[in-house]
SEDO-844301 format. One record per residue (C-alpha): residue in one letter; chain; x, y, z. Coordinates in Angstrom, 3 decimals, always signed. Each point is the difference from the previous one (the first is absolute). Example, Ala and Ser with C-alpha at 12.3 -4.5 7.8 and 13.67 -1.06 7.14 Angstrom:
<nodes>
NODE   rest   kette          x          y          z
NODE      A       A    +12.300     -4.500     +7.800
NODE      S       A     +1.370     +3.440     -0.660
</nodes>
This chain:
<nodes>
NODE   rest   kette          x          y          z
NODE      X       A    +13.293     -9.902    -11.581
NODE      X       A     +1.870     +1.184     -2.905
NODE      X       A     -0.270     -3.236     -1.672
NODE      X       A     -3.657     -0.863     +0.640
NODE      X       A     -1.110     +3.997     -1.330
NODE      X       A     +2.293     -0.867     -3.088
NODE      X       A     -1.486     -2.715     -0.952
NODE      X       A     -3.798     +1.680     +0.533
NODE      X       A     +1.279     +3.139     -2.290
NODE      X       A     +1.273     -2.264     -2.420
NODE      X       A     -3.280     -2.193     -0.583
NODE      X       A     -1.705     +3.492     -0.742
NODE      X       A     -0.675     +1.045     -3.624
NODE      X       A     +0.948     +3.501     -1.048
NODE      X       A     -2.992     +1.734     +0.972
NODE      X       A     -0.150     -1.430     +3.483
NODE      X       A     +3.205     +0.618     +0.431
NODE      X       A     +0.187     +3.889     -0.724
NODE      X       A     -2.931     -0.100     +2.647
NODE      X       A     +1.574     -1.931     +2.312
NODE      X       A     +3.839     +1.702     -0.004
NODE      X       A     +0.474     +3.276     +1.322
NODE      X       A     +2.940     +2.385     +0.667
NODE      X       A     +1.463     -0.234     +3.835
NODE      X       A     +0.749     +3.889     -0.496
NODE      X       A     -3.941     +0.616     -0.232
NODE      X       A     +0.397     +0.664     +4.158
NODE      X       A     -4.013     +1.476     -0.303
NODE      X       A     -1.146     -3.341     -1.489
NODE      X       A     +2.281     -2.623     +2.235
NODE      X       A     -0.948     +1.697     +3.002
NODE      X       A     -3.584     +0.366     -0.497
NODE      X       A     -2.234     -2.824     +1.562
NODE      X       A     -3.547     -0.505     +0.867
NODE      X       A     -2.090     -2.821     +1.896
NODE      X       A     -3.275     +1.476     -1.150
NODE      X       A     -0.879     -0.888     -3.996
NODE      X       A     +1.249     +1.910     -2.383
NODE      X       A     +1.617     -0.149     -3.739
NODE      X       A     +3.508     +0.261     +0.357
NODE      X       A     +2.952     -0.877     -2.171
NODE      X       A     +1.328     -3.616     -0.877
NODE      X       A     -1.418     -3.122     -1.454
NODE      X       A     -3.359     -1.377     +1.984
NODE      X       A     -0.390     -3.741     +0.535
NODE      X       A     -3.220     +0.013     -2.539
NODE      X       A     +2.624     +0.802     -2.899
NODE      X       A     +1.988     -2.961     +0.602
NODE      X       A     -0.260     -3.670     -1.306
NODE      X       A     -0.107     -2.777     +2.614
NODE      X       A     +3.975     -0.640     -0.507
NODE      X       A     +0.867     +3.893     +0.870
NODE      X       A     -2.330     +0.013     +2.557
NODE      X       A     +1.439     -3.006     +1.423
NODE      X       A     +3.706     +1.680     -0.434
NODE      X       A     -1.545     +3.099     +1.753
NODE      X       A     -1.195     -1.883     +3.168
NODE      X       A     +3.322     -1.864     +0.067
NODE      X       A     +2.157     +3.047     +0.687
NODE      X       A     -2.634     +1.716     +2.355
NODE      X       A     -0.348     -3.259     +1.650
NODE      X       A     +3.944     -0.116     +0.687
NODE      X       A     +0.301     +3.716     +1.331
NODE      X       A     -2.625     -0.761     +3.031
NODE      X       A     -0.417     -3.009     +2.474
NODE      X       A     -2.050     -2.713     -0.749
NODE      X       A     -2.456     +0.936     +2.659
NODE      X       A     +0.045     +3.826     -1.510
NODE      X       A     -0.390     -1.450     -3.443
NODE      X       A     -3.010     -1.828     +0.718
NODE      X       A     -1.343     +3.463     +1.825
NODE      X       A     +0.586     +1.512     -3.383
NODE      X       A     -1.902     -2.859     -1.749
NODE      X       A     -2.796     -0.049     +2.352
NODE      X       A     -0.277     +3.884     -0.229
NODE      X       A     -0.209     -0.140     -3.887
NODE      X       A     -2.427     -2.486     -0.128
NODE      X       A     -2.191     +2.222     +2.195
NODE      X       A     -0.545     +2.259     -2.539
NODE      X       A     -2.550     -2.495     -1.354
NODE      X       A     -1.889     +0.097     +3.330
NODE      X       A     +0.005     +3.936     +0.182
NODE      X       A     -1.331     -0.289     -3.382
NODE      X       A     -2.735     -1.739     +1.055
NODE      X       A     -0.531     +2.099     +3.382
NODE      X       A     -0.090     +3.119     -2.485
NODE      X       A     -3.009     -1.600     -2.169
NODE      X       A     +2.319     -1.401     -2.556
NODE      X       A     +0.852     +3.213     -2.211
NODE      X       A     +0.253     -0.661     -3.724
NODE      X       A     +3.199     +1.814     -0.705
NODE      X       A     +1.925     -2.658     +2.106
NODE      X       A     +1.966     +3.013     +1.920
NODE      X       A     +0.416     -2.956     +2.766
NODE      X       A     +1.626     -2.960     -1.646
NODE      X       A     +3.038     -1.944     +1.480
NODE      X       A     +1.902     +0.624     -3.466
NODE      X       A     -0.003     +3.485     +0.741
NODE      X       A     +3.481     +0.395     +1.411
NODE      X       A     +2.615     +1.940     -1.818
NODE      X       A     +4.027     -0.947     -0.306
NODE      X       A     +2.581     +2.272     -1.070
NODE      X       A     +3.988     -0.303     -0.084
NODE      X       A     +1.607     +3.308     +0.681
NODE      X       A     +3.476     -0.374     -2.140
NODE      X       A     +1.557     -3.153     -1.489
NODE      X       A     -0.096     -3.046     +2.834
NODE      X       A     +3.690     -0.604     +0.818
NODE      X       A     +0.982     +3.469     -0.704
NODE      X       A     +1.837     +2.203     +2.468
NODE      X       A     -3.135     +1.360     +1.155
NODE      X       A     -3.857     -1.487     -0.547
NODE      X       A     -3.052     -0.831     +1.738
NODE      X       A     -3.364     -1.098     -0.544
NODE      X       A     -3.569     +0.500     +1.237
NODE      X       A     -3.309     -2.345     +0.496
NODE      X       A     -3.140     +2.232     +0.570
NODE      X       A     -3.833     -0.495     +0.176
NODE      X       A     -2.326     -0.048     +2.469
NODE      X       A     +1.092     -0.717     +3.106
NODE      X       A     +3.323     -1.262     -0.713
NODE      X       A     +3.258     +2.040     -0.589
NODE      X       A     +3.312     -1.189     -0.433
NODE      X       A     +3.097     +2.190     -0.615
NODE      X       A     +3.782     -0.892     -0.439
NODE      X       A     +2.972     +1.924     -0.756
NODE      X       A     +3.510     -1.445     -0.954
NODE      X       A     +3.391     +1.110     -0.404
NODE      X       A     +3.243     -1.480     -0.588
NODE      X       A     -1.459     -3.399     +0.392
NODE      X       A     -1.653     +0.356     +3.366
NODE      X       A     -3.360     +0.739     +1.220
NODE      X       A     +0.173     +3.520     +1.318
NODE      X       A     -3.921     +0.388     +0.643
NODE      X       A     -3.162     -2.317     +0.513
NODE      X       A     -2.011     +2.536     +0.844
NODE      X       A     -2.716     +1.375     -0.015
NODE      X       A     -1.480     -3.163     +0.472
NODE      X       A     -4.035     -0.105     +0.337
NODE      X       A     -2.652     -2.860     +0.542
NODE      X       A     -3.564     +0.508     +0.542
NODE      X       A     -3.118     -1.603     +0.051
NODE      X       A     -3.707     +0.305     -0.846
NODE      X       A     -1.927     -1.712     +1.190
NODE      X       A     +2.220     -0.013     +3.186
NODE      X       A     -1.740     -3.679     +0.482
NODE      X       A     -2.639     -2.464     -1.161
NODE      X       A     -1.276     -1.837     +3.000
NODE      X       A     -2.407     -3.147     -0.479
NODE      X       A     -1.575     -1.185     +3.556
NODE      X       A     +2.953     -0.470     +2.323
NODE      X       A     +2.778     -0.204     -2.555
NODE      X       A     +1.578     +2.627     -2.257
NODE      X       A     +0.103     -0.564     -3.774
NODE      X       A     +2.504     +3.064     -0.627
NODE      X       A     +1.488     +2.348     +1.862
NODE      X       A     +3.440     +0.868     -1.380
NODE      X       A     +1.369     +2.476     +2.278
NODE      X       A     -0.745     -1.385     +3.287
NODE      X       A     +3.266     +0.011     +1.539
NODE      X       A     +0.586     +3.860     -0.809
NODE      X       A     -3.491     +0.419     +2.227
NODE      X       A     +0.665     -2.943     +2.528
NODE      X       A     +3.883     +0.912     +1.173
NODE      X       A     -1.319     +3.681     +0.418
NODE      X       A     -2.678     -1.212     +2.232
NODE      X       A     +2.058     -2.388     +2.142
NODE      X       A     +2.649     +2.800     +0.640
NODE      X       A     -2.780     +2.808     +0.530
NODE      X       A     -2.064     -2.446     +2.222
NODE      X       A     +3.636     -0.957     +1.980
NODE      X       A     -0.056     +3.898     +1.207
NODE      X       A     -1.582     +1.284     +2.858
NODE      X       A     -0.156     +3.326     +2.208
NODE      X       A     +2.283     +3.008     -0.892
NODE      X       A     +1.258     -2.481     -2.945
NODE      X       A     -3.228     -0.456     -1.753
NODE      X       A     -0.844     +3.845     +0.052
NODE      X       A     +3.223     +1.035     -1.212
NODE      X       A     -0.286     -2.439     -3.029
NODE      X       A     -3.776     +0.983     -0.698
NODE      X       A     +0.717     +3.383     -1.753
NODE      X       A     -3.725     +0.644     -0.932
NODE      X       A     -3.237     -1.484     +0.543
NODE      X       A     -1.157     +0.229     -3.763
NODE      X       A     +2.284     -1.178     -2.998
NODE      X       A     +0.760     +1.907     -2.829
NODE      X       A     -1.808     -0.707     -3.285
NODE      X       A     +3.029     -1.786     -1.721
NODE      X       A     +3.881     +0.114     +0.249
NODE      X       A     +1.199     +3.596     +1.361
NODE      X       A     +2.697     -0.233     -2.782
NODE      X       A     -2.142     -1.546     -2.433
NODE      X       A     +1.755     -1.130     -3.084
NODE      X       A     +2.756     +3.195     +0.545
NODE      X       A     +2.816     -0.900     -2.503
NODE      X       A     +2.341     +1.205     +3.160
NODE      X       A     -0.329     +0.003     +3.728
NODE      X       A     -0.255     +3.511     +0.726
NODE      X       A     +1.054     +1.340     +3.096
NODE      X       A     -3.265     +0.681     +1.733
NODE      X       A     -3.561     -0.600     -1.408
NODE      X       A     -3.718     +0.525     +1.457
NODE      X       A     -2.672     -2.319     -1.320
NODE      X       A     -1.058     +1.643     -3.164
NODE      X       A     +3.172     +1.685     -0.519
NODE      X       A     +1.325     -2.119     -2.865
NODE      X       A     -0.884     +0.956     -3.951
NODE      X       A     -2.241     -2.747     -0.985
NODE      X       A     -2.353     -0.815     -3.432
NODE      X       A     -3.288     +1.171     -0.606
NODE      X       A     -0.893     -3.838     +1.015
NODE      X       A     +0.847     +0.905     +3.305
NODE      X       A     -1.680     +2.991     +0.347
NODE      X       A     -2.600     -1.437     +2.871
NODE      X       A     +2.857     -1.082     +2.089
NODE      X       A     +1.787     +3.008     +0.197
NODE      X       A     -3.151     +2.001     +0.474
NODE      X       A     -0.769     -2.221     +2.589
NODE      X       A     +3.555     +0.280     +1.591
NODE      X       A     -0.237     +3.732     -0.096
NODE      X       A     -3.374     +0.211     +1.910
NODE      X       A     +1.538     -1.726     +2.985
NODE      X       A     +0.470     +1.930     +2.877
NODE      X       A     +3.335     +2.082     -0.131
NODE      X       A     +1.016     -1.606     +3.106
NODE      X       A     -0.847     -3.522     -1.048
NODE      X       A     +2.057     +0.769     -3.116
NODE      X       A     +3.203     +1.179     +1.991
NODE      X       A     -0.243     -3.466     +1.991
NODE      X       A     +0.389     -1.531     -2.950
NODE      X       A     +2.733     +1.981     -1.449
NODE      X       A     +2.856     -2.139     -1.634
NODE      X       A     +3.385     +2.068     +1.081
NODE      X       A     +3.167     -1.803     -0.761
NODE      X       A     +1.755     +1.461     +2.722
NODE      X       A     -2.680     -0.472     +2.536
NODE      X       A     -1.667     -3.299     -0.052
NODE      X       A     -3.408     -0.282     +1.512
NODE      X       A     -0.955     -2.757     +2.437
NODE      X       A     +1.879     -2.699     +2.321
NODE      X       A     +3.619     -0.343     -0.500
NODE      X       A     +1.511     -3.843     +0.491
NODE      X       A     +2.366     +1.626     +2.645
NODE      X       A     -3.118     +0.028     +2.220
NODE      X       A     -1.190     -3.188     -0.704
NODE      X       A     +0.683     -3.479     +2.383
NODE      X       A     +1.611     -2.925     -1.359
NODE      X       A     -2.966     -1.667     -1.594
NODE      X       A     -1.619     +3.161     -1.427
NODE      X       A     +3.340     +0.665     -1.906
NODE      X       A     -0.603     -3.584     -1.352
NODE      X       A     -2.943     +0.493     -1.077
NODE      X       A     +1.309     +3.298     -1.709
NODE      X       A     +2.479     -2.000     -1.820
NODE      X       A     -2.498     -2.446     -1.032
NODE      X       A     -2.403     +2.716     -1.680
NODE      X       A     +3.475     +1.223     -1.618
NODE      X       A     +0.605     -3.383     -1.359
NODE      X       A     -3.225     -0.132     -1.684
NODE      X       A     +1.030     +2.796     -2.397
NODE      X       A     +3.571     -0.953     -0.152
NODE      X       A     -0.858     -3.874     -1.002
NODE      X       A     -1.988     +1.334     -2.774
NODE      X       A     +3.669     -0.257     -1.921
NODE      X       A     +1.628     -3.423     -0.408
NODE      X       A     +2.854     -0.822     +2.254
NODE      X       A     +2.874     +1.404     -0.934
NODE      X       A     -1.618     +3.638     -0.600
NODE      X       A     -2.083     -0.474     +3.204
NODE      X       A     +3.600     -0.625     +1.812
NODE      X       A     +1.368     +2.856     -1.303
NODE      X       A     -3.072     +2.567     +0.923
NODE      X       A     +0.331     -1.583     +3.664
NODE      X       A     +3.585     +0.485     +0.536
NODE      X       A     -0.747     +3.933     -1.155
NODE      X       A     -2.975     +0.138     +2.965
NODE      X       A     +2.097     -1.933     +2.315
NODE      X       A     +3.240     +2.730     -0.324
NODE      X       A     -2.536     +2.788     +0.188
NODE      X       A     -1.327     -1.680     +3.382
NODE      X       A     -3.505     -0.731     +0.657
NODE      X       A     +0.032     +2.459     +2.767
NODE      X       A     -0.512     +2.735     -2.273
NODE      X       A     -3.176     -1.786     -1.724
NODE      X       A     -3.488     +1.586     +0.916
NODE      X       A     -3.309     -1.737     +0.045
NODE      X       A     -3.342     +2.510     -0.593
NODE      X       A     -3.348     -1.303     -0.247
NODE      X       A     -2.999     +2.134     -0.956
NODE      X       A     -3.911     -0.963     -0.023
NODE      X       A     -1.581     -2.877     +1.545
NODE      X       A     +1.362     -2.475     +1.741
NODE      X       A     -2.623     -2.610     -0.364
NODE      X       A     -0.106     -2.205     -3.173
NODE      X       A     -2.238     +1.580     -2.977
NODE      X       A     +0.468     +3.460     +1.166
NODE      X       A     +1.886     +2.603     -2.055
NODE      X       A     +3.605     -0.492     +0.974
NODE      X       A     +3.908     +1.285     -1.089
NODE      X       A     +3.165     -0.661     +1.332
NODE      X       A     +3.646     +1.213     -1.064
NODE      X       A     +3.366     -1.729     +0.929
NODE      X       A     +2.832     +2.907     -0.257
NODE      X       A     +3.337     -0.941     +0.388
NODE      X       A     +3.564     +1.642     -1.136
NODE      X       A     +0.331     -2.027     -2.996
NODE      X       A     -3.986     -0.985     -0.985
NODE      X       A     -3.792     +0.822     +0.212
NODE      X       A     -2.999     -1.901     -0.046
NODE      X       A     -3.230     +1.613     -0.443
NODE      X       A     -3.153     -2.251     +0.179
NODE      X       A     -3.864     +0.689     -0.032
NODE      X       A     -3.078     -1.525     -0.200
NODE      X       A     -2.877     +2.812     -0.307
NODE      X       A     -1.620     -0.280     -3.092
NODE      X       A     -3.152     -2.148     -1.441
NODE      X       A     -1.162     -0.616     +3.756
NODE      X       A     +3.166     -0.829     +1.226
NODE      X       A     +0.347     -2.893     -2.694
NODE      X       A     +3.134     +1.938     -1.918
NODE      X       A     +3.659     -0.174     +1.037
NODE      X       A     +2.840     +1.935     -1.043
NODE      X       A     +3.855     -0.945     +1.173
NODE      X       A     +3.313     +1.379     -1.268
NODE      X       A     +3.864     -0.532     +1.031
NODE      X       A     +2.088     +3.146     -0.959
NODE      X       A     +3.522     +0.754     +0.852
NODE      X       A     -0.124     +4.049     -0.097
NODE      X       A     +3.346     +0.335     -0.720
NODE      X       A     +0.146     -2.937     -2.943
NODE      X       A     -3.260     -0.228     -1.671
NODE      X       A     +0.787     -0.519     -3.924
NODE      X       A     +3.693     -0.064     +1.031
NODE      X       A     +0.179     +3.352     +1.529
NODE      X       A     +3.259     +0.962     +2.039
NODE      X       A     +1.655     -3.224     -0.863
NODE      X       A     -0.583     +0.667     -3.749
NODE      X       A     +1.535     +3.020     +0.200
NODE      X       A     +2.993     -0.996     +2.206
NODE      X       A     +0.543     -3.124     -2.269
NODE      X       A     -0.153     +2.724     -3.164
NODE      X       A     +2.849     +2.293     +1.767
NODE      X       A     +2.139     -2.941     +1.249
NODE      X       A     -0.322     -1.889     -3.395
NODE      X       A     +1.146     +3.192     -2.226
</nodes>
């Protein structure tokens, strides 16, 4: 990763490098992320020549598994489809090249990181002492969710994120299913949205958001208070069905759903994440579902374990707009591990 990022930076001219290079100490900027379109800091692909774009894609691909990189490529290309769906805006607001790369600090330095961000793709990697201390938040979304043709599917970038969760939900019955479904109404977006840190507690619509998302916030706040409370995120009291009460087959399906997110990383990093989950124990993982249980009905789910958090929703644009994110409440952007590294190293 260090070599690949360095090669990309070396290919840039002075003005490009000034846009791409930011200080690691600017924590506010480094921990800022958004899965909706915005003008952010960094160098966009559209301001790179073909060789620079190829080098950029090389290190993005190296930070992901092959299948996750394939999703990212599909999601970025889908911006052209969104442009058509929105009537072909002339300001090129939807552009597959409108994705920004920013490097924080010097590659190979004691502490550094990088961010790749655009509509529905956000990658954040933080490194210290020659090791990756955090690969989160890691977001992949999709709009449109699917493009069918007859009985075939032309495009469905986030299929496994939905299908694996539905398989787990479908395996539940009786009290287990009732405990897993925390609300029959889905929130309009993530409960935590793009919060730079995972808070101790949050209600839908309770996270500060830019004016672009004012309608989403208003919709969340308009929900009945008891529904908002049912969907509340709490670090200390996870909502939903705990794995400890699932049977063997259901726990296997839960593990397969978790793997959908862990396997976004290349094998060596995925193994580290999986080891951490196993060490903490799967019994403490909770599965919570909200919204309709039939396909193409607004729905949301949350996976919450001792060492990770997943939020997923498909509620917008006639249920044709997916969001999904893998987070670590203690390690996002380096978090506690970065602070421990500084203490032990200095």
